[in-house]
Each structure stands twice: as structure tokens, then as C-alpha cells.
ZAMARGU-4260 file (C-alpha; in steps of 0.2 Angstrom, whole numbers, plus 5000, padded with zeros to 4 digits):
<rodrens>
0) 4905/4979/5077 | 4917/4985/5063 | 4921/5003/5063 | 4916/5011/5046 | 4929/5024/5041
5) 4927/5034/5025 | 4938/5026/5012 | 4942/5033/4994 | 4940/5016/4986 | 4921/5017/4990
10) 4919/5031/4977 | 4929/5021/4965 | 4917/5006/4967 | 4902/5018/4964 | 4910/5024/4948
15) 4913/5006/4943 | 4895/5002/4946 | 4887/5017/4937 | 4899/5017/4922 | 4900/4998/4918
20) 4889/4992/4903 | 4880/4976/4908 | 4886/4963/4921 | 4904/4963/4926 | 4916/4958/4940
25) 4928/4967/4951 | 4943/4960/4960 | 4948/4969/4976 | 4967/4965/4979 | 4976/4970/4995
30) 4986/4964/5010 | 4977/4957/5025 | 4969/4969/5037 | 4967/4984/5025 | 4948/4984/5026
35) 4943/4975/5010 | 4929/4965/5017 | 4922/4980/5027 | 4921/4992/5013 | 4913/4979/5001
40) 4900/4975/5013 | 4896/4993/5016 | 4895/4996/4997 | 4884/4981/4994 | 4872/4986/5008
45) 4871/5004/5002 | 4871/5003/4983 | 4861/4987/4979 | 4844/4980/4983 | 4852/4964/4990
50) 4869/4957/4993 | 4874/4938/4993 | 4890/4937/5003 | 4900/4921/5003 | 4916/4919/5013
55) 4926/4904/5006 | 4936/4903/5021 | 4921/4896/5031 | 4909/4891/5017 | 4900/4874/5019
60) 4905/4859/5009 | 4887/4860/5002 | 4890/4877/4995 | 4907/4872/4988 | 4900/4856/4980
65) 4887/4866/4971 | 4901/4875/4961 | 4907/4859/4955 | 4890/4850/4952 | 4881/4864/4944
70) 4894/4873/4935 | 4884/4871/4919 | 4868/4875/4927 | 4869/4892/4933 | 4850/4894/4937
75) 4852/4879/4949 | 4869/4885/4956 | 4862/4903/4960 | 4846/4896/4967 | 4856/4885/4979
80) 4867/4900/4985 | 4851/4911/4987 | 4842/4898/4998 | 4858/4893/5008 | 4861/4911/5013
85) 4843/4917/5013 | 4846/4931/5001 | 4834/4935/4987 | 4843/4940/4971 | 4836/4953/4959
90) 4842/4954/4941 | 4853/4969/4938 | 4850/4975/4956 | 4860/4962/4967 | 4878/4960/4971
95) 4887/4943/4974 | 4903/4944/4984 | 4916/4930/4984 | 4927/4934/4999 | 4943/4925/5002
100) 4942/4919/4984 | 4960/4913/4984 | 4954/4898/4996 | 4942/4892/4982 | 4949/4893/4965
105) 4933/4885/4957 | 4923/4901/4961 | 4936/4910/4951 | 4935/4898/4937 | 4916/4901/4935
110) 4917/4920/4935 | 4918/4922/4916 | 4902/4911/4915 | 4893/4921/4929 | 4897/4937/4921
115) 4892/4931/4904 | 4875/4926/4912 | 4872/4944/4915 | 4860/4944/4929 | 4871/4951/4944
120) 4887/4960/4948 | 4901/4951/4956 | 4915/4957/4968 | 4930/4945/4972 | 4940/4949/4987
125) 4957/4941/4990 | 4975/4943/4997 | 4984/4947/4981 | 4999/4934/4983 | 4986/4920/4986
130) 4976/4925/4971 | 4990/4924/4959 | 4996/4908/4966 | 4979/4900/4963 | 4975/4905/4945
135) 4984/4891/4935 | 4973/4885/4921 | 4959/4898/4925 | 4952/4908/4911 | 4949/4926/4918
140) 4936/4936/4909 | 4941/4952/4900 | 4926/4960/4909 | 4935/4958/4926 | 4942/4974/4933
145) 4953/4975/4948 | 4957/4988/4961 | 4971/4988/4974 | 4967/4993/4991 | 4980/5000/5003
150) 4980/5004/5022 | 4971/5020/5026 | 4981/5035/5019 | 4985/5051/5029 | 4969/5059/5022
155) 4958/5045/5027 | 4967/5044/5044 | 4963/5063/5047 | 4945/5060/5041 | 4943/5046/5054
160) 4949/5059/5068 | 4937/5072/5062 | 4950/5084/5053 | 4941/5085/5036 | 4943/5104/5034
165) 4961/5103/5040 | 4966/5092/5026 | 4958/5104/5013 | 4968/5117/5021 | 4984/5108/5018
170) 4980/5105/5000 | 4976/5123/4998 | 4993/5129/5005 | 5002/5117/4994 | 4993/5123/4978
175) 4997/5141/4983 | 5015/5136/4989 | 5012/5145/5005 | 5018/5139/5022 | 5005/5136/5036
180) 5005/5147/5052 | 5018/5139/5064 | 5005/5133/5076 | 4995/5125/5061 | 5011/5117/5055
185) 5015/5110/5073 | 4997/5103/5073 | 4999/5095/5056 | 5016/5087/5061 | 5008/5080/5077
190) 4994/5072/5067 | 5007/5065/5054 | 5018/5058/5068 | 5003/5049/5076 | 4998/5042/5059
195) 5016/5036/5057 | 5015/5027/5074 | 4998/5020/5072 | 4998/5016/5054 | 4984/5015/5042
200) 4977/4998/5047 | 4958/5001/5051 | 4959/4990/5067 | 4974/5000/5073 | 4965/5017/5070
205) 4949/5010/5078 | 4959/5004/5094 | 4967/5022/5095 | 4950/5031/5094 | 4941/5018/5105
210) 4954/5021/5119 | 4952/5040/5119 | 4967/5043/5108 | 4979/5034/5119 | 4993/5029/5107
215) 5001/5017/5119 | 4986/5005/5118 | 4988/5000/5100 | 5004/4990/5100 | 4995/4973/5104
220) 4984/4976/5089 | 4998/4979/5077 | 5008/4964/5083 | 4992/4953/5079 | 4993/4960/5061
225) 5011/4956/5060 | 5008/4938/5065 | 4994/4937/5051 | 5007/4943/5039 | 5020/4930/5044
230) 5007/4916/5044 | 5001/4921/5026 | 5019/4921/5020 | 5022/4903/5028 | 5005/4897/5021
235) 5006/4902/5003 | 5023/4905/4997 | 5027/4886/4996 | 5045/4884/4990 | 5049/4902/4993
240) 5042/4905/5010 | 5059/4903/5020 | 5067/4916/5009 | 5052/4927/5010 | 5051/4926/5029
245) 5070/4930/5030 | 5068/4945/5019 | 5052/4951/5028 | 5060/4949/5045 | 5076/4959/5039
250) 5066/4974/5032 | 5069/4985/5048 | 5088/4980/5047 | 5090/4985/5029 | 5080/5002/5031
255) 5090/5006/5047 | 5106/5005/5037 | 5113/5021/5029 | 5109/5016/5011 | 5093/5008/5016
260) 5096/4995/5002 | 5093/4976/5003 | 5109/4966/5005 | 5106/4949/4997 | 5119/4940/5007
265) 5110/4944/5023 | 5095/4935/5017 | 5105/4919/5013 | 5123/4917/5012 | 5129/4916/4994
270) 5112/4922/4987 | 5110/4936/4973 | 5096/4943/4964 | 5095/4930/4951 | 5092/4917/4964
275) 5080/4928/4974 | 5070/4937/4961 | 5055/4926/4963 | 5055/4930/4982 | 5054/4949/4978
280) 5040/4946/4965 | 5030/4937/4978 | 5032/4950/4991 | 5028/4964/4979 | 5013/4955/4973
285) 5008/4953/4991 | 5006/4972/4994 | 5013/4968/5011 | 5029/4977/5005 | 5034/4991/4993
290) 5049/4989/4982 | 5059/5003/4974 | 5072/4999/4961 | 5088/5009/4956 | 5085/5018/4940
295) 5100/5022/4928 | 5092/5031/4913 | 5078/5045/4914 | 5077/5048/4895 | 5064/5035/4892
300) 5051/5027/4903 | 5059/5022/4920 | 5052/5004/4921 | 5063/5000/4906 | 5079/5006/4915
305) 5077/4999/4932 | 5092/4989/4940 | 5084/4974/4948 | 5100/4971/4958 | 5098/4987/4968
310) 5082/4987/4978 | 5075/4995/4993 | 5061/4986/5002 | 5048/4996/5012 | 5035/4989/5023
315) 5017/4993/5016 | 5012/5001/5033 | 5024/5011/5043 | 5014/5008/5059 | 5018/4989/5057
320) 5036/4993/5053 | 5038/5001/5070 | 5030/4986/5078 | 5041/4975/5068 | 5056/4984/5074
325) 5050/4982/5092 | 5047/4964/5090 | 5064/4960/5083 | 5075/4972/5094 | 5076/4975/5113
330) 5069/4993/5112 | 5057/5002/5124 | 5040/5004/5116 | 5037/5020/5127 | 5054/5028/5122
335) 5052/5025/5104 | 5035/5032/5103 | 5040/5047/5113 | 5055/5050/5102 | 5043/5050/5086
340) 5029/5061/5095 | 5043/5073/5099 | 5047/5075/5081 | 5064/5066/5082 | 5063/5058/5064
345) 5081/5055/5062 | 5081/5039/5073 | 5087/5024/5064 | 5094/5034/5050 | 5077/5041/5046
350) 5070/5024/5041 | 5052/5028/5048 | 5050/5044/5038 | 5057/5037/5022 | 5045/5022/5024
355) 5031/5034/5027 | 5034/5044/5012 | 5035/5028/5001 | 5019/5022/5009 | 5010/5039/5005
360) 5016/5040/4987 | 5011/5021/4984 | 4994/5025/4990 | 4993/5039/4977 | 4998/5025/4964
365) 5016/5030/4961 | 5029/5017/4956 | 5045/5021/4966 | 5063/5022/4960 | 5079/5029/4968
370) 5096/5035/4961 | 5114/5035/4966 | 5129/5040/4957 | 5146/5033/4962 | 5161/5045/4960
375) 5176/5035/4954 | 5188/5049/4960 | 5182/5051/4977 | 5177/5033/4979 | 5160/5037/4986
380) 5142/5041/4981 | 5142/5059/4977 | 5123/5060/4972 | 5109/5051/4981 | 5091/5053/4977
385) 5080/5044/4990 | 5064/5043/4979 | 5061/5046/4960 | 5044/5047/4953 | 5039/5048/4934
390) 5027/5060/4927 | 5019/5046/4918 | 5021/5053/4900 | 5029/5043/4887 | 5033/5057/4874
395) 5037/5070/4887 | 5044/5059/4900 | 5052/5068/4915 | 5056/5063/4933 | 5052/5070/4950
400) 5067/5069/4962 | 5063/5068/4981 | 5076/5070/4994 | 5070/5066/5012 | 5078/5076/5027
405) 5075/5071/5045 | 5082/5086/5054 | 5081/5105/5052 | 5099/5107/5046 | 5104/5100/5030
410) 5112/5104/5013 | 5105/5103/4995 | 5122/5098/4987 | 5117/5080/4981 | 5100/5086/4974
415) 5108/5101/4966 | 5121/5090/4957 | 5107/5079/4951 | 5097/5094/4944 | 5113/5100/4935
420) 5117/5083/4928 | 5099/5080/4922 | 5092/5097/4920 | 5082/5093/4904 | 5074/5078/4912
425) 5067/5085/4928 | 5049/5091/4930 | 5050/5097/4948 | 5062/5094/4963 | 5056/5091/4981
430) 5064/5091/4998 | 5053/5083/5011 | 5058/5089/5028 | 5051/5092/5046 | 5050/5111/5043
435) 5036/5122/5035 | 5035/5124/5017 | 5049/5135/5009 | 5056/5137/4992 | 5075/5137/4987
440) 5077/5142/4969 | 5069/5128/4959 | 5067/5116/4974 | 5051/5116/4983 | 5054/5110/5002
445) 5038/5103/5009 | 5033/5095/5026 | 5030/5077/5026 | 5011/5079/5028 | 5011/5087/5011
450) 5016/5071/5003 | 4998/5068/5000 | 4998/5082/4988 | 5011/5075/4976
</rodrens>
């Protein structure tokens, strides 16, 4: 039986249902394993009089044939589906779900007509990269909305473990810019480190809970998910899958380097971004990875000033990143887990902490950038900003620089140089560190669990 966790996307689906005018369709996009099917089934069961669920990965030929033979006879098509699945449909009170819709493009082709028919609501579920591979010559209706679904974020993870009130407490302290009591901070850091190791995949979280919070029981489940990722890359990337798989396999290597950037020649000798840009498009669309681009100008909206030849590539789930490293390197699982649980976040140049921050910000729907400045006189980078966010305003555009520190001892030199250089363009500067919340002049230093508040 599937474990039903509280997910934020459920409330978004309820809002979609209650505010739409007439029949409509919703496309739920996301990487494999994030819980798309589970949440949609729960939504359909709770919010509609009936739900007709079709999984095109296992649908019969009779069902698929009906989409071709009766595409202009929707009454007959809907009757066949209703009888085949034994579900009575009620006008304006039933939900029709097309799961794994990327496996059957004909269903996507008919969405416009089904929505125009006006009787039922429709939700399509698919793995993002496959959806966009299979929409050639398909007219997508303007009535179709879309939502991205990510792994469970830190708040959802804490809800699953019963720490609802504690999460509210963290938000309150962030708003008031006051540190937690030290024992509370240590408790929050332990939860954060557990989240980093387990990740946000519902099956991993369920495994952890079912085994009485024994963190050493989850690795097998995470390795299964990694195998699914690699299989999906091989199945749908067509001419790009060799390069995609090479890039995917090297993410731990890139992130464990000092600059954490992608080095194109490591993917394939002699390659550059021009030859690889489609590979990066694929991976970004897949939601399996998070990409961050170097930004060179902050006076206008940042996506117009990104440098596509300088890229960081994070894994969409940090728990899977840890498992990915374990599968590629000869490393002791127990030793690595213990290091992280003991708050040693500096291992592998802090790759896990930076990936975790990137994941948490992406779950809050931020697009990520970074910044480096090369000093010609000293022949080195004298400014390095790990993550840059935009305040999202076109007319009063400002940036939010974030520097990530993995130890208790560090300097503010790089961030202070950046703040001096771009003083008029900065909304707020943050340092994310393992310590409690503190302020240093105009810089707010927060523990990593408070990233949820940004």
C-alpha cells in the first residue's frame, strides 16, 4: 500500500479545480518517483464523485484502439472507457486521469477535443522529458495548465516525521531574525542532515519510517530509483542518450571539484557547449537535474544575461546524489552516512550541502544562477557567489547573492567584494552555514534548514 504524505501540490490542485471556469486539463510534470500518481489518485478520490484512471503503460489494445477509432465520436469513446474500467462518469463531477501519457501520444492529441466537450476534468501525468519528445504535430489546448512536481521538500519531509509545529517555529525565527535555542538548532540540523541523506523521494522516506527511522535501510531503495533514471535516459533521449548518460554519471565528479562547474571535455573529448546544448536542454527538461548558469549582468532580468558556456549541474534529489556517488566510487556507505550525520558538511568540497540548497530553492520555484569574477592582476577568481537569485521584478530588478559555507570558520571577503561592486543591485545577501542564525552588518547568516524560508 502506498504511503500518503502531505504534499503542497495537493492544495494547488484543489485551487485549480475550484477556480477554473468550465472543463479544463492539468499536466503534472516531474521526474520518476516524485509521487505524481499517488497525489493525483488521492486528489481524484477526495475531490470528485468518481475518477477514471488510465495508465497507458499497461492499457489494453482495446482501450488504445478506441482513441483512434472513435476520436470524432467522444460519446462512444467515453462510454467504452467507462465500461472497460467499470467507472460511472458524472458530468462536471468526474475526473479522468491519463497516467504515463508520454507512452501514448494519441491521448494527448485528443485532449483539446475532450476539454472542449466540457463534461469532465482531465489530468495528464508524465515524465517531463518524454512528454516534450512526443508532442510533435500535437495541438495542445490553451485550456491546459501545467504544474511541476518535485521531490518532497524539507517541510514535507518534516511533516511526514510529525514535526509540523517545529517547521512553523523555524519560519517564525527566520521572520523575526532570531536564532533558535542551541538544542533546537542541533535538533533542526539533525533533521536537515537526515533529509539530505534520505532525500525527498516518497519511497525512500517511507522506507525510513517503516524501518523505525533506521537510516541505513534506505540505500537499496535509492539505488533502484537511480536505475530508473538511467533507464529513462537510455529509453527516450534517442541520439542524445550517450552524452546525457555520460553527463549524468559525472555529476558527482563535477560537484566534488572546487568550482563545481561542468567541464565539457570530460563528457566527450573535444566537445563544447555548442555541441552539447541539446543534452543540457534534455536534462533540464527532465527535472532529474537542476542547472545553474553563470550570470554576467544584473542590471536587467538575469535570464537574458546568462552565460551558457559556464554551467553547474545539480542532481534533483540530494539523497540520490549521495547514492550516485556511492555507486560510482569505492566509498563506505556507513562512513559517509556517519560523517554527514555528525555534521561534517565539508566533505567532497561541500557538494552535498550546495546541492541540497539548490534543491530546496528549486522546490520554491527559483531559477538559479552563480557568479565569478576573474582578477587579471592576481590571475585568480577573487569573487565567487555560489547561488544568485532574482527578486523577479522587471522594473525594480535586484539580485539575492547566497554564499554557502560548510564549516564554522570562514571569511566574508568574497561576498563583501560582490556587495561593494553591485551595491545598487542587491536586495539581500545571505550566507548559509552550519551555525545558528546571526547577522553581520547587511549580511544575514542562516542555517541550511532556513533555506525553506527564502
